[in-house]
C-alpha positions in Angstrom: -19.8 -29.4 50.4 -21.3 -28.1 46.9 -18.8 -25.3 46.8 -16.2 -26.9 45.1 -18.4 -28.4 42.6 -20.1 -25.0 41.8 -16.5 -23.4 41.3 -15.5 -26.3 39.0 -18.8 -25.8 37.1 -18.1 -21.9 36.8 -14.6 -22.3 35.7 -15.7 -24.9 33.0 -18.6 -22.7 31.7 -16.4 -19.6 31.6 -13.8 -21.6 29.4 -16.4 -22.9 27.3 -17.8 -19.5 26.3 -14.1 -18.1 25.9 -13.4 -21.0 23.5 -16.9 -20.4 21.7 -16.0 -16.8 21.4 -12.8 -17.3 19.9 -14.0 -19.2 16.9 -13.2 -17.6 13.8 -16.2 -16.1 11.7 -15.8 -15.9 8.0 -15.2 -12.5 6.6 -18.0 -11.2 4.0 -16.4 -10.0 0.9 -15.9 -6.2 0.4 -15.9 -4.3 -2.8 -13.2 -1.6 -3.4 -12.3 1.0 -5.9 -8.4 1.5 -5.9 -7.3 4.9 -7.0 -4.9 5.0 -9.9 -3.9 1.4 -9.6 -1.4 1.6 -12.6 1.1 4.6 -12.1 4.1 6.0 -13.9 6.5 8.0 -11.7 8.9 10.7 -12.7 12.6 9.6 -12.9 14.5 9.3 -10.0 18.3 9.4 -9.1 19.8 5.8 -8.0 19.9 5.3 -4.5 17.1 7.6 -3.3 14.1 6.3 -1.3 10.8 6.5 -2.8 7.7 6.6 -0.7 4.4 5.1 -2.5 1.0 5.2 -1.1 -1.9 3.4 -2.8 -5.3 4.7 -1.6 -8.5 2.2 -1.8 -12.0 3.1 -1.2 -14.4 0.5 0.5 -17.7 0.9 -1.4 -19.4 -2.1 0.4 -21.1 -2.4 3.8 -18.4 -4.9 5.0 -15.2 -4.2 6.2 -12.0 -4.8 4.4 -9.2 -6.7 5.8 -6.0 -6.7 3.9 -4.0 -9.7 5.3 -0.9 -9.8 3.3 1.0 -7.2 1.0 3.3 -8.9 -1.5 5.6 -7.2 -4.1 7.7 -8.3 -7.0 11.0 -7.0 -5.6 12.9 -7.0 -2.2 13.5 -3.2 -2.8 9.8 -2.8 -2.4 8.8 -2.7 1.4 5.3 -2.4 2.7 5.3 0.0 5.7 1.8 -0.8 7.3 1.5 -3.4 10.2 -1.1 -6.1 9.2 -3.8 -6.3 8.7 -4.9 -3.2 7.4 -8.3 -2.6 7.9 -10.5 -0.3 5.9 -14.2 0.2 7.3 -17.1 0.3 5.2 -17.4 3.3 2.9 -14.2 4.8 4.1 -10.8 5.1 2.3 -7.7 3.5 3.6 -4.0 3.4 2.2 -1.3 1.0 1.7 2.0 2.6 2.2 5.4 1.1 0.5 8.9 2.3 0.6 11.0 1.7 -2.8 14.8 1.8 -2.5 16.4 2.5 -5.7 19.9 1.5 -4.8 20.0 -1.9 -6.8 17.8 -0.8 -9.7 19.1 1.0 -12.9 16.9 2.1 -16.3 13.3 1.3 -16.6 11.7 -0.7 -13.7 8.2 -1.9 -13.2 7.1 -3.5 -10.0 3.8 -5.0 -9.0 2.1 -5.0 -5.4 -0.4 -7.8 -4.7 -2.8 -7.2 -1.6 -4.5 -10.4 -0.3 -7.9 -10.3 1.7 -11.4 -10.4 1.5 -12.0 -8.9 -1.4 -15.3 -9.5 -3.8 -14.8 -11.7 -6.7 -11.1 -12.3 -6.0 -8.5 -13.0 -3.2 -6.1 -10.5 -4.3 -5.9 -7.2 -6.2 -2.9 -5.8 -8.1 -1.5 -2.5 -8.4 1.6 -1.4 -10.3 4.2 1.4 -11.0 7.1 2.0 -13.2 9.8 4.7 -13.1 13.3 5.2 -14.8 16.3 5.1 -12.2 19.1 7.2 -13.5 22.4 6.5 -12.5 24.5 9.3 -10.9 27.0 10.5 -13.6 30.4 9.4 -13.1 32.1 11.7 -15.6 29.7 14.8 -15.5 27.1 15.8 -14.0 23.6 16.9 -15.3 21.5 20.1 -14.1 19.5 18.5 -11.8 22.3 16.9 -9.8 24.4 20.2 -9.9 21.0 22.1 -8.6 20.6 19.5 -6.1 24.3 20.1 -4.7 24.0 23.6 -5.0 20.8 24.1 -3.2 21.0 21.3 -0.6 17.7 21.3 1.4 16.1 24.6 0.5 12.7 26.1 -0.1 12.6 24.4 -3.2 13.0 21.0 -1.7 10.4 21.7 0.8 7.6 22.9 -1.6 8.4 20.7 -4.8 10.0 17.7 -2.8 13.1 15.6 -3.8 13.0 13.9 -7.1 11.8 10.5 -5.2 8.7 12.6 -4.0 7.4 13.8 -7.0 4.0 12.8 -8.3 2.9 10.3 -10.8 0.9 10.1 -14.0 -1.5 7.5 -15.4 -2.6 6.4 -18.6 -6.1 8.0 -19.5 -8.9 5.6 -18.6 -6.9 3.1 -16.5 -8.3 3.8 -13.0 -12.0 2.5 -12.0 -12.6 5.9 -10.9 -12.0 7.7 -14.3 -14.1 5.1 -15.8 -17.0 6.0 -13.4 -16.5 9.8 -14.1 -16.6 9.4 -17.6 -20.0 7.4 -17.3 -21.8 10.2 -15.2 
């Protein structure tokens, strides 16, 4: 006689606990250091894919949740699934892929990451490069070398032109400022 009443009560109590556990808790702000947020990449040949990785260090006691990554061009696509989570006192990365096919000459792109950052809702990173069109009348040395060498030990060691490193202006990164103070 009381069994259906007890079952109903148990089901309602379980549903109430499930709803309470699903309530969103506010995220505590996380402080991060972006390693080399402003970059200058070496020239690339038009049509190459260029992988770009920005590294962040979470220096707070709270986890960082990057909810959204926006870019200033459709040719720059984030490769990570969202949210990107960086645990306290750990490093994480934001991976992007830059398709140079629709660019020509000097290009500068910005990347905005939105999350629970301390003192702001978004952080900005940027890079620039020169996209060099393939020569129609004559080939330069790099193009002849690429055609002649194909995929060789040179490409494995040095990478293609779209995989080469970058340089920064002196003093642009927060990490560099901290090292100068020490």
